[in-house]
C-alpha angles and dihedrals in degrees: 000000000000119000130187120217131186117234134165125259089249092056094049089051090054092046092051091050092049092046089056093042094052092039096229124150101225143027088242090059090046093051092048090050092050092046091051091050091049097049099035109126114253117249113258132212091236107142094014090124091063116204096339118128120240089251091056092047094050095040097092099037096091129051121236089241091054094064122095 
């Protein structure tokens, strides 16, 4: 399905620049690429602790003076 949208001259200039920059062949491909970049899940730190146990990870988080 083809749809027509109204955009300003400024916006079309930006879209043309981005289309050339990302080396895509159509505005549809450019918009899909930009949408995917915008909604891509952020990387998490899951697994950053490696093979350490929870006790080893939490061991240094509190000072000795902070304990009751």
